[in-house]
All heavy atoms as an XYZ file, in Angstrom:
801
protein
N      10.908    -47.919    -58.561
C      11.029    -47.842    -57.112
C      12.339    -47.146    -56.767
O      13.353    -47.357    -57.409
C      11.038    -49.244    -56.499
C      11.293    -49.196    -55.015
S      11.593    -50.769    -54.175
C      10.418    -51.857    -54.912
N      12.275    -46.341    -55.751
C      13.468    -45.688    -55.233
C      13.751    -46.241    -53.846
O      12.835    -46.549    -53.090
C      13.275    -44.165    -55.158
O      12.931    -43.678    -56.462
C      14.525    -43.473    -54.682
N      15.019    -46.392    -53.546
C      15.435    -46.913    -52.241
C      16.594    -46.081    -51.728
O      17.293    -45.422    -52.495
C      15.854    -48.373    -52.355
N      16.750    -46.144    -50.426
C      17.888    -45.460    -49.817
C      18.575    -46.426    -48.863
O      17.942    -46.969    -47.953
C      17.445    -44.219    -49.073
C      18.619    -43.376    -48.590
C      18.149    -42.084    -47.952
O      17.372    -42.105    -47.015
N      18.651    -40.965    -48.467
N      19.856    -46.630    -49.095
C      20.706    -47.388    -48.186
C      21.159    -46.426    -47.107
O      21.692    -45.359    -47.398
C      21.911    -47.947    -48.939
C      23.008    -48.605    -48.104
C      22.468    -49.841    -47.393
C      24.201    -48.947    -48.988
N      20.902    -46.793    -45.849
C      21.230    -45.921    -44.717
C      22.200    -46.666    -43.806
O      21.841    -47.679    -43.217
C      19.954    -45.528    -43.971
C      18.956    -44.824    -44.893
C      17.641    -44.538    -44.211
N      17.765    -43.466    -43.249
C      17.562    -42.182    -43.505
N      17.227    -41.790    -44.725
N      17.682    -41.268    -42.566
N      23.416    -46.175    -43.722
C      24.451    -46.770    -42.872
C      24.779    -45.754    -41.791
O      25.273    -44.665    -42.075
C      25.721    -47.109    -43.684
C      25.382    -48.041    -44.838
C      26.775    -47.728    -42.758
C      26.516    -48.224    -45.830
N      24.460    -46.104    -40.562
C      24.723    -45.225    -39.429
C      25.880    -45.770    -38.616
O      25.928    -46.964    -38.331
C      23.518    -45.148    -38.490
C      22.241    -44.632    -39.086
C      21.031    -45.101    -38.608
C      22.213    -43.668    -40.090
C      19.831    -44.627    -39.101
C      21.021    -43.194    -40.591
C      19.831    -43.673    -40.095
O      18.641    -43.208    -40.581
N      26.768    -44.914    -38.200
C      27.797    -45.259    -37.231
C      27.254    -44.824    -35.872
O      27.081    -43.630    -35.631
C      29.124    -44.581    -37.568
C      29.718    -45.124    -38.817
N      29.376    -44.666    -40.062
C      30.603    -46.127    -39.000
C      30.048    -45.356    -40.971
N      30.792    -46.244    -40.357
N      26.972    -45.805    -35.029
C      26.324    -45.561    -33.746
C      27.387    -45.380    -32.663
O      28.398    -46.088    -32.646
C      25.380    -46.725    -33.386
C      24.348    -46.947    -34.501
C      24.696    -46.505    -32.041
C      23.455    -45.756    -34.794
N      27.118    -44.457    -31.756
C      28.044    -44.226    -30.648
C      28.200    -45.513    -29.837
O      27.211    -46.221    -29.598
C      27.533    -43.091    -29.764
C      27.506    -41.754    -30.486
C      26.866    -40.670    -29.649
C      26.783    -39.375    -30.449
N      26.037    -38.328    -29.727
N      29.422    -45.837    -29.439
C      29.667    -47.071    -28.689
C      28.747    -47.191    -27.468
O      28.510    -46.217    -26.749
C      31.137    -46.960    -28.271
C      31.749    -46.092    -29.334
C      30.668    -45.092    -29.677
N      28.222    -48.395    -27.281
C      27.378    -48.691    -26.137
C      25.900    -48.363    -26.321
O      25.094    -48.671    -25.444
N      25.537    -47.762    -27.447
C      24.151    -47.346    -27.650
C      23.398    -48.154    -28.711
O      22.227    -47.873    -28.978
C      24.096    -45.856    -28.012
C      24.644    -44.887    -26.966
C      24.541    -43.453    -27.475
C      23.898    -45.046    -25.651
N      24.042    -49.151    -29.295
C      23.433    -49.885    -30.406
C      22.115    -50.546    -30.024
O      21.118    -50.421    -30.741
C      24.397    -50.934    -30.957
C      23.841    -51.703    -32.142
S      23.642    -50.690    -33.634
C      25.350    -50.587    -34.153
N      22.078    -51.273    -28.929
C      20.861    -52.002    -28.565
C      19.693    -51.054    -28.337
O      18.582    -51.303    -28.807
C      21.089    -52.873    -27.329
C      22.011    -54.049    -27.599
O      22.210    -54.400    -28.779
O      22.534    -54.619    -26.616
N      19.933    -49.982    -27.618
C      18.872    -49.013    -27.356
C      18.415    -48.348    -28.657
O      17.212    -48.197    -28.904
C      19.344    -47.956    -26.361
C      18.284    -46.932    -26.021
C      18.771    -45.902    -25.010
O      19.925    -45.983    -24.542
O      17.979    -45.003    -24.696
N      19.356    -47.963    -29.489
C      19.019    -47.333    -30.755
C      18.188    -48.280    -31.619
O      17.144    -47.888    -32.158
C      20.295    -46.915    -31.497
C      20.017    -46.283    -32.826
C      19.584    -44.972    -32.913
C      20.190    -47.006    -33.995
C      19.316    -44.385    -34.142
C      19.926    -46.432    -35.225
C      19.487    -45.117    -35.309
N      18.626    -49.523    -31.745
C      17.913    -50.506    -32.565
C      16.481    -50.696    -32.068
O      15.537    -50.784    -32.866
C      18.670    -51.826    -32.576
N      16.309    -50.758    -30.770
C      14.972    -50.938    -30.195
C      14.090    -49.735    -30.505
O      12.943    -49.878    -30.943
C      15.065    -51.152    -28.687
C      13.700    -51.311    -28.003
C      13.826    -51.429    -26.497
N      14.492    -50.298    -25.857
C      13.907    -49.120    -25.623
N      12.659    -48.894    -25.982
N      14.593    -48.149    -25.024
N      14.604    -48.530    -30.302
C      13.818    -47.322    -30.538
C      13.441    -47.162    -32.011
O      12.302    -46.789    -32.326
C      14.583    -46.098    -30.052
C      14.725    -45.977    -28.539
C      15.732    -44.895    -28.180
C      13.375    -45.708    -27.889
N      14.363    -47.461    -32.888
C      14.065    -47.358    -34.321
C      12.988    -48.363    -34.702
O      12.025    -48.021    -35.407
C      15.345    -47.549    -35.161
C      15.010    -47.686    -36.639
C      16.297    -46.383    -34.951
N      13.108    -49.597    -34.235
C      12.111    -50.623    -34.557
C      10.732    -50.269    -34.006
O       9.714    -50.493    -34.661
C      12.564    -51.977    -34.027
N      10.696    -49.701    -32.821
C       9.421    -49.384    -32.173
C       8.775    -48.110    -32.705
O       7.548    -47.994    -32.694
C       9.618    -49.226    -30.663
C       9.910    -50.515    -29.950
C      10.203    -50.328    -28.466
O      10.183    -49.166    -27.966
O      10.477    -51.338    -27.801
N       9.575    -47.141    -33.146
C       9.027    -45.829    -33.476
C       9.257    -45.385    -34.922
O       8.319    -44.911    -35.569
C       9.600    -44.768    -32.529
C       9.310    -45.069    -31.094
N       8.068    -44.881    -30.532
C      10.102    -45.564    -30.108
C       8.105    -45.237    -29.257
N       9.331    -45.654    -28.979
N      10.474    -45.497    -35.409
C      10.777    -44.972    -36.743
C      10.171    -45.846    -37.829
O       9.510    -45.338    -38.749
C      12.302    -44.817    -36.951
C      12.616    -44.412    -38.386
C      12.861    -43.803    -35.964
N      10.361    -47.152    -37.743
C       9.848    -48.029    -38.797
C       8.330    -47.924    -38.942
O       7.824    -47.776    -40.067
C      10.278    -49.470    -38.578
C      11.762    -49.710    -38.758
C      12.312    -50.911    -38.359
C      12.610    -48.765    -39.306
C      13.670    -51.166    -38.521
C      13.963    -49.000    -39.466
C      14.501    -50.215    -39.073
N       7.556    -47.970    -37.849
C       6.103    -47.809    -38.018
C       5.715    -46.450    -38.610
O       4.803    -46.375    -39.438
C       5.559    -47.962    -36.590
C       6.584    -48.765    -35.872
C       7.901    -48.328    -36.465
N       6.403    -45.387    -38.208
C       6.096    -44.063    -38.754
C       6.398    -44.021    -40.250
O       5.628    -43.457    -41.037
C       6.886    -42.988    -38.011
N       7.502    -44.605    -40.649
C       7.834    -44.660    -42.084
C       6.761    -45.417    -42.851
O       6.310    -44.982    -43.912
C       9.190    -45.357    -42.289
C      10.385    -44.503    -41.991
C      10.696    -43.608    -43.156
N      11.968    -42.930    -42.948
C      12.584    -42.255    -43.884
N      12.070    -42.175    -45.093
N      13.705    -41.641    -43.628
N       6.358    -46.570    -42.321
C       5.357    -47.393    -43.011
C       4.022    -46.654    -43.158
O       3.335    -46.825    -44.163
C       5.187    -48.714    -42.284
C       6.393    -49.620    -42.440
C       6.203    -50.965    -41.758
N       7.389    -51.793    -41.928
C       8.209    -52.138    -40.942
N       7.959    -51.773    -39.685
N       9.268    -52.880    -41.183
N       3.664    -45.858    -42.191
C       2.418    -45.085    -42.271
C       2.440    -44.092    -43.425
O       1.384    -43.640    -43.857
C       2.163    -44.336    -40.972
C       1.679    -45.217    -39.850
C       1.355    -44.390    -38.615
O       2.121    -43.516    -38.218
N       0.221    -44.681    -38.021
N       3.617    -43.776    -43.917
C       3.742    -42.812    -45.008
C       4.157    -43.460    -46.320
O       4.698    -42.790    -47.207
C       4.692    -41.686    -44.587
C       4.044    -40.812    -43.568
N       3.220    -39.774    -43.900
C       4.028    -40.882    -42.216
C       2.748    -39.223    -42.803
N       3.218    -39.877    -41.769
N       3.900    -44.751    -46.450
C       4.099    -45.426    -47.726
C       5.478    -45.980    -47.983
O       5.751    -46.477    -49.072
N       6.357    -45.921    -46.997
C       7.696    -46.483    -47.155
C       7.691    -47.936    -46.711
O       6.895    -48.335    -45.860
C       8.710    -45.709    -46.298
C       8.936    -44.296    -46.740
C       8.205    -43.252    -46.184
C       9.883    -43.995    -47.710
C       8.402    -41.947    -46.589
C      10.091    -42.691    -48.113
C       9.347    -41.661    -47.565
N       8.585    -48.703    -47.274
C       8.838    -50.064    -46.801
C      10.247    -50.090    -46.222
O      11.128    -49.347    -46.669
C       8.721    -51.086    -47.930
C       7.309    -51.254    -48.457
C       6.333    -51.774    -47.408
O       6.735    -52.594    -46.563
O       5.158    -51.338    -47.427
N      10.455    -50.940    -45.244
C      11.742    -51.022    -44.557
C      12.316    -52.416    -44.738
O      11.625    -53.409    -44.500
C      11.565    -50.710    -43.048
C      12.865    -50.935    -42.305
C      11.046    -49.300    -42.853
N      13.555    -52.481    -45.172
C      14.283    -53.744    -45.284
C      15.396    -53.725    -44.247
O      16.089    -52.735    -44.100
C      14.886    -53.898    -46.680
C      13.922    -53.747    -47.847
C      14.674    -53.809    -49.160
C      12.840    -54.807    -47.794
N      15.540    -54.812    -43.549
C      16.551    -54.870    -42.499
C      15.883    -54.683    -41.163
O      14.682    -54.873    -41.033
N      16.604    -54.303    -40.202
C      17.969    -53.780    -40.186
C      19.013    -54.880    -40.015
O      18.699    -56.012    -39.675
C      17.954    -52.864    -38.975
C      17.035    -53.560    -38.014
C      15.966    -54.177    -38.892
N      20.231    -54.462    -40.228
C      21.402    -55.286    -39.997
C      22.386    -54.479    -39.154
O      22.338    -53.255    -39.142
C      22.085    -55.650    -41.320
C      21.188    -56.408    -42.246
C      21.017    -57.770    -42.301
C      20.348    -55.872    -43.273
N      20.112    -58.095    -43.296
C      19.678    -56.944    -43.905
C      20.068    -54.573    -43.714
C      18.781    -56.767    -44.951
C      19.157    -54.395    -44.746
C      18.539    -55.483    -45.360
N      23.271    -55.164    -38.475
C      24.331    -54.482    -37.736
C      25.676    -55.074    -38.117
O      25.779    -56.239    -38.487
C      24.140    -54.549    -36.199
C      22.872    -53.812    -35.780
C      24.116    -55.968    -35.701
N      26.684    -54.226    -38.054
C      28.076    -54.629    -38.208
C      28.717    -54.290    -36.873
O      29.223    -53.175    -36.682
C      28.761    -53.889    -39.379
C      30.187    -54.397    -39.561
C      27.950    -54.017    -40.661
N      28.656    -55.210    -35.908
C      29.072    -54.892    -34.540
C      30.486    -54.345    -34.415
O      30.712    -53.388    -33.669
C      28.927    -56.226    -33.811
C      27.934    -57.005    -34.605
C      28.163    -56.592    -36.030
N      31.435    -54.930    -35.130
C      32.831    -54.507    -34.990
C      33.043    -53.050    -35.400
O      33.988    -52.412    -34.950
C      33.739    -55.414    -35.811
N      32.137    -52.533    -36.244
C      32.291    -51.159    -36.721
C      31.190    -50.237    -36.184
O      31.079    -49.099    -36.635
C      32.319    -51.156    -38.239
C      33.492    -51.991    -38.752
C      33.776    -51.768    -40.212
O      33.434    -50.697    -40.735
O      34.361    -52.669    -40.814
N      30.395    -50.740    -35.252
C      29.300    -49.958    -34.647
C      28.358    -49.411    -35.720
O      27.878    -48.280    -35.620
C      29.831    -48.814    -33.780
C      30.775    -49.254    -32.723
N      30.369    -49.913    -31.589
C      32.122    -49.158    -32.641
C      31.416    -50.195    -30.852
N      32.494    -49.746    -31.455
N      28.096    -50.246    -36.754
C      27.244    -49.800    -37.844
C      25.853    -50.426    -37.745
O      25.706    -51.615    -37.452
C      27.838    -50.162    -39.201
C      29.075    -49.373    -39.536
C      29.649    -49.745    -40.875
O      29.491    -50.875    -41.349
N      30.338    -48.807    -41.499
N      24.863    -49.599    -38.010
C      23.465    -50.001    -38.096
C      23.042    -49.701    -39.521
O      23.168    -48.559    -39.990
C      22.645    -49.189    -37.099
C      21.182    -49.527    -37.071
C      20.703    -50.498    -36.199
C      20.276    -48.869    -37.883
C      19.347    -50.794    -36.150
C      18.924    -49.166    -37.841
C      18.471    -50.131    -36.973
O      17.126    -50.428    -36.922
N      22.561    -50.719    -40.233
C      22.293    -50.594    -41.659
C      20.848    -50.987    -41.956
O      20.367    -52.009    -41.461
C      23.250    -51.506    -42.471
C      22.987    -51.377    -43.961
C      24.708    -51.205    -42.131
N      20.194    -50.170    -42.758
C      18.863    -50.533    -43.226
C      18.606    -49.894    -44.574
O      19.345    -49.005    -45.008
C      17.785    -50.171    -42.216
C      17.658    -48.739    -41.773
C      18.591    -47.998    -41.088
C      16.546    -47.875    -41.955
N      18.108    -46.745    -40.828
C      16.840    -46.632    -41.344
C      15.306    -48.020    -42.553
C      15.969    -45.563    -41.335
C      14.419    -46.951    -42.532
C      14.764    -45.739    -41.936
N      17.576    -50.385    -45.239
C      17.175    -49.863    -46.536
C      15.710    -49.459    -46.422
O      14.886    -50.209    -45.897
C      17.354    -50.924    -47.646
C      16.816    -50.414    -48.973
C      18.817    -51.329    -47.772
N      15.406    -48.277    -46.896
C      14.029    -47.804    -46.937
C      13.671    -47.585    -48.407
O      14.476    -47.039    -49.172
C      13.831    -46.529    -46.080
C      14.713    -45.400    -46.531
C      12.369    -46.120    -46.053
N      12.488    -48.071    -48.803
C      12.057    -47.942    -50.189
C      10.746    -47.172    -50.264
O       9.984    -47.112    -49.296
C      11.857    -49.317    -50.862
O      10.753    -49.992    -50.247
C      13.108    -50.167    -50.759
N      10.505    -46.591    -51.437
C       9.248    -45.897    -51.680
C       8.871    -46.116    -53.138
O       9.697    -45.938    -54.031
C       9.370    -44.393    -51.389
C       8.088    -43.653    -51.651
C       7.026    -43.737    -50.754
C       7.916    -42.907    -52.807
C       5.834    -43.076    -51.002
C       6.732    -42.237    -53.056
C       5.693    -42.333    -52.151
O       4.505    -41.690    -52.398
N       7.607    -46.505    -53.350
C       7.118    -46.755    -54.702
C       5.700    -46.200    -54.832
O       4.801    -46.878    -55.295
C       7.152    -48.251    -54.997
C       6.973    -48.567    -56.470
O       7.229    -47.680    -57.305
O       6.569    -49.702    -56.788
N       5.513    -44.963    -54.390
C       4.190    -44.358    -54.399
C       4.064    -43.257    -55.431
O       4.946    -43.075    -56.273
N       2.968    -42.508    -55.331
C       2.687    -41.481    -56.330
C       3.557    -40.224    -56.223
O       3.662    -39.469    -57.186
C       1.212    -41.126    -56.062
C       1.021    -41.447    -54.608
C       1.905    -42.644    -54.338
N       4.172    -39.996    -55.070
C       5.014    -38.819    -54.895
C       6.440    -39.108    -55.342
O       6.855    -40.271    -55.403
C       5.034    -38.411    -53.419
C       3.691    -38.078    -52.768
C       3.877    -37.839    -51.275
C       3.047    -36.891    -53.445
N       7.191    -38.059    -55.598
C       8.624    -38.251    -55.833
C       9.266    -38.633    -54.494
O       8.665    -38.449    -53.425
C       9.261    -36.957    -56.358
O       9.333    -35.983    -55.319
N      10.482    -39.144    -54.545
C      11.199    -39.492    -53.314
C      11.272    -38.273    -52.392
O      10.958    -38.358    -51.208
C      12.598    -40.015    -53.636
C      13.424    -40.265    -52.410
C      14.334    -39.408    -51.851
C      13.382    -41.408    -51.568
N      14.858    -39.966    -50.718
C      14.301    -41.198    -50.525
C      12.668    -42.605    -51.601
C      14.522    -42.128    -49.522
C      12.892    -43.542    -50.597
C      13.804    -43.302    -49.570
N      11.703    -37.145    -52.937
C      11.861    -35.936    -52.120
C      10.536    -35.487    -51.513
O      10.489    -35.087    -50.352
C      12.471    -34.802    -52.937
C      13.943    -35.044    -53.274
O      14.589    -35.857    -52.589
O      14.429    -34.410    -54.228
N       9.455    -35.572    -52.269
C       8.142    -35.188    -51.744
C       7.703    -36.136    -50.632
O       7.176    -35.687    -49.601
C       7.094    -35.196    -52.856
C       7.279    -34.099    -53.876
C       6.425    -34.291    -55.112
O       6.064    -35.450    -55.454
O       6.123    -33.271    -55.763
N       7.920    -37.429    -50.822
C       7.529    -38.416    -49.808
C       8.341    -38.229    -48.536
O       7.803    -38.314    -47.421
C       7.703    -39.838    -50.361
N       9.636    -37.973    -48.672
C      10.490    -37.756    -47.501
C      10.069    -36.488    -46.776
O       9.964    -36.469    -45.540
C      11.981    -37.711    -47.916
C      12.857    -37.205    -46.786
C      12.431    -39.090    -48.379
N       9.806    -35.426    -47.508
C       9.364    -34.170    -46.893
C       8.051    -34.375    -46.137
O       7.907    -33.908    -45.011
C       9.213    -33.085    -47.959
C       8.723    -31.760    -47.423
C       9.743    -31.033    -46.557
O      10.946    -31.341    -46.644
O       9.330    -30.161    -45.776
N       7.109    -35.072    -46.753
C       5.826    -35.340    -46.089
C       6.055    -36.124    -44.801
O       5.469    -35.814    -43.762
C       4.902    -36.107    -47.028
C       3.544    -36.453    -46.399
C       2.693    -37.283    -47.303
N       3.325    -38.585    -47.511
C       2.797    -39.561    -48.219
N       1.636    -39.394    -48.823
N       3.427    -40.713    -48.353
N       6.932    -37.119    -44.850
C       7.234    -37.920    -43.666
C       7.845    -37.053    -42.554
O       7.398    -37.083    -41.416
C       8.177    -39.063    -44.027
C       8.821    -39.712    -42.832
C       8.077    -40.477    -41.945
C      10.172    -39.533    -42.569
C       8.654    -41.058    -40.831
C      10.762    -40.111    -41.456
C       9.994    -40.869    -40.596
O      10.578    -41.434    -39.490
N       8.869    -36.263    -42.884
C       9.550    -35.470    -41.859
C       8.669    -34.359    -41.283
O       8.908    -33.921    -40.156
C      10.877    -34.905    -42.378
C      11.994    -35.907    -42.259
C      12.462    -36.593    -43.370
C      12.565    -36.193    -41.031
C      13.475    -37.531    -43.262
C      13.580    -37.129    -40.911
C      14.028    -37.790    -42.027
O      15.030    -38.731    -41.908
N       7.657    -33.934    -42.006
C       6.744    -32.904    -41.508
C       5.543    -33.497    -40.769
O       4.714    -32.756    -40.242
C       6.251    -32.034    -42.671
C       7.344    -31.260    -43.362
C       8.100    -30.334    -42.430
O       7.504    -29.662    -41.599
N       9.414    -30.299    -42.552
N       5.456    -34.811    -40.713
C       4.273    -35.469    -40.150
C       4.290    -35.509    -38.625
O       5.347    -35.493    -37.994
C       4.185    -36.909    -40.668
O       5.177    -37.720    -40.055
N       3.109    -35.598    -38.019
C       3.037    -35.766    -36.566
C       3.653    -37.087    -36.108
O       4.194    -37.173    -35.007
C       1.536    -35.740    -36.264
C       0.837    -35.390    -37.510
C       1.810    -35.448    -38.636
N       3.593    -38.103    -36.965
C       4.187    -39.396    -36.607
C       5.701    -39.267    -36.434
O       6.266    -39.806    -35.486
C       3.871    -40.460    -37.668
C       2.416    -40.837    -37.743
C       1.569    -39.861    -38.578
O       2.137    -38.996    -39.279
O       0.332    -39.976    -38.501
N       6.341    -38.525    -37.325
C       7.795    -38.357    -37.222
C       8.157    -37.465    -36.041
O       9.075    -37.758    -35.285
C       8.368    -37.778    -38.521
C       9.863    -37.442    -38.466
C      10.693    -38.657    -38.093
N      12.106    -38.423    -38.139
C      12.846    -37.969    -37.122
N      12.280    -37.646    -35.973
N      14.145    -37.827    -37.246
N       7.424    -36.390    -35.860
C       7.749    -35.500    -34.749
C       7.431    -36.135    -33.400
O       7.972    -35.714    -32.383
C       7.036    -34.158    -34.896
O       5.643    -34.330    -34.883
N       6.615    -37.172    -33.401
C       6.242    -37.829    -32.157
C       6.990    -39.106    -31.853
O       6.545    -39.899    -31.012
N       8.133    -39.343    -32.501
C       8.827    -40.615    -32.267
C       9.420    -40.723    -30.866
O       9.736    -41.809    -30.418
C       9.903    -40.928    -33.330
C      11.036    -39.914    -33.313
C       9.281    -41.080    -34.695
C      12.226    -40.309    -34.156
N       9.568    -39.605    -30.170
C       9.937    -39.662    -28.766
C      11.421    -39.731    -28.440
O      11.785    -39.875    -27.286
N      12.263    -39.657    -29.457
C      13.708    -39.611    -29.209
C      14.365    -38.928    -30.396
O      13.767    -38.808    -31.463
C      14.291    -41.017    -28.977
C      14.470    -41.842    -30.228
C      15.729    -42.046    -30.769
C      13.376    -42.421    -30.861
C      15.900    -42.808    -31.917
C      13.540    -43.191    -32.003
C      14.802    -43.382    -32.532
N      15.583    -38.473    -30.188
C      16.326    -37.808    -31.252
C      17.408    -38.766    -31.762
O      18.395    -39.011    -31.061
C      16.963    -36.523    -30.726
C      17.729    -35.767    -31.788
O      17.801    -36.233    -32.947
O      18.265    -34.697    -31.453
N      17.229    -39.327    -32.963
C      18.228    -40.261    -33.490
C      19.640    -39.680    -33.531
O      20.625    -40.416    -33.379
C      17.720    -40.567    -34.898
C      16.243    -40.351    -34.812
C      16.086    -39.198    -33.861
N      19.754    -38.368    -33.702
C      21.075    -37.741    -33.773
C      21.874    -37.891    -32.478
O      23.092    -37.761    -32.491
C      20.959    -36.269    -34.142
C      20.528    -36.076    -35.585
O      20.702    -37.005    -36.400
O      20.001    -34.990    -35.904
N      21.201    -38.152    -31.374
C      21.906    -38.374    -30.113
C      22.625    -39.718    -30.089
O      23.482    -39.945    -29.239
C      20.933    -38.275    -28.941
C      20.384    -36.874    -28.741
C      19.405    -36.782    -27.592
O      19.196    -37.776    -26.865
O      18.823    -35.691    -27.422
N      22.299    -40.589    -31.017
C      22.882    -41.930    -31.084
C      23.854    -42.082    -32.253
O      24.733    -42.929    -32.223
C      21.780    -42.979    -31.246
C      20.832    -43.043    -30.084
C      19.799    -42.133    -29.936
C      20.978    -44.021    -29.109
C      18.927    -42.182    -28.864
C      20.115    -44.089    -28.025
C      19.097    -43.160    -27.910
O      18.246    -43.223    -26.835
N      23.656    -41.287    -33.288
C      24.390    -41.459    -34.543
C      25.609    -40.546    -34.582
O      25.478    -39.324    -34.460
C      23.463    -41.154    -35.739
C      22.269    -42.113    -35.736
C      24.234    -41.234    -37.049
C      21.184    -41.731    -36.729
N      26.790    -41.158    -34.762
C      28.014    -40.364    -34.931
C      28.098    -39.806    -36.339
O      28.514    -38.675    -36.540
C      29.250    -41.218    -34.647
C      29.455    -41.507    -33.189
C      30.766    -42.231    -32.917
O      31.317    -42.881    -33.839
O      31.243    -42.146    -31.780
N      27.758    -40.628    -37.330
C      27.764    -40.192    -38.721
C      26.827    -41.101    -39.509
O      26.492    -42.190    -39.064
C      29.176    -40.235    -39.316
O      29.644    -41.559    -39.366
N      26.412    -40.603    -40.659
C      25.494    -41.357    -41.504
C      25.967    -41.302    -42.949
O      26.426    -40.261    -43.419
C      24.091    -40.794    -41.386
N      25.836    -42.422    -43.619
C      26.131    -42.525    -45.042
C      24.817    -42.930    -45.703
O      24.350    -44.053    -45.520
C      27.220    -43.578    -45.269
C      27.604    -43.731    -46.728
O      27.103    -42.979    -47.592
O      28.390    -44.647    -47.014
N      24.191    -41.995    -46.423
C      22.905    -42.230    -47.061
C      23.096    -42.264    -48.563
O      23.623    -41.309    -49.143
C      21.912    -41.122    -46.676
C      21.783    -40.817    -45.179
C      20.803    -39.680    -44.981
C      21.376    -42.047    -44.408
N      22.637    -43.354    -49.179
C      22.840    -43.520    -50.611
C      21.518    -43.790    -51.296
O      20.887    -44.829    -51.063
C      23.797    -44.672    -50.892
C      25.163    -44.450    -50.284
C      26.053    -45.627    -50.492
N      27.301    -45.430    -49.755
C      28.436    -45.962    -50.141
N      28.496    -46.734    -51.212
N      29.513    -45.753    -49.428
N      21.072    -42.855    -52.136
C      19.844    -43.010    -52.880
C      20.090    -43.943    -54.050
O      21.086    -43.797    -54.781
C      19.363    -41.648    -53.360
C      17.904    -41.513    -53.717
C      17.013    -41.920    -52.547
C      17.604    -40.096    -54.143
N      19.203    -44.922    -54.225
C      19.372    -45.937    -55.260
C      18.085    -46.043    -56.064
O      17.006    -45.768    -55.547
C      19.684    -47.299    -54.621
C      20.855    -47.281    -53.656
S      21.184    -48.895    -52.881
C      19.706    -49.154    -51.886
N      18.212    -46.447    -57.292
C      17.060    -46.699    -58.143
C      17.153    -48.104    -58.699
O      18.257    -48.656    -58.824
C      16.997    -45.682    -59.281
C      16.768    -44.269    -58.796
C      16.632    -43.277    -59.926
O      16.633    -43.683    -61.106
O      16.548    -42.074    -59.620
N      16.006    -48.668    -59.044
C      15.978    -49.994    -59.634
C      16.797    -50.001    -60.905
O      16.688    -49.080    -61.731
C      14.512    -50.403    -59.931
O      13.755    -50.296    -58.734
C      14.439    -51.809    -60.460
N      17.607    -51.008    -61.087
C      18.454    -51.104    -62.278
C      17.576    -51.086    -63.529
O      16.515    -51.707    -63.555
C      19.289    -52.366    -62.236
N      18.012    -50.332    -64.514
C      17.272    -50.228    -65.755
C      16.260    -49.103    -65.771
O      15.570    -48.901    -66.750
N      16.182    -48.336    -64.678
C      15.208    -47.223    -64.617
C      15.745    -46.015    -65.337
O      16.888    -45.710    -65.304
C      14.923    -46.839    -63.182
O      14.433    -47.905    -62.460
């Protein structure tokens, strides 16, 4: 299984709206493409929104991500996450012992 730790620094004052939009639109779109979502969590003092997305399907991680980003579900999420995110720290992880 491959996973990605996603730590977003959210612009001040936008955390609640961002969290709602991601839960309503991004997570379901990800799940439709074979991803699982763990979290989210927030670190309020640092304006951080943290979640983990995993994939354990027949495609490689890069192929699955490309398929997701090219999908109508992703293009139809109805908002631009970049308008909320100041910076992102994305860390690709693999199951220990792989």
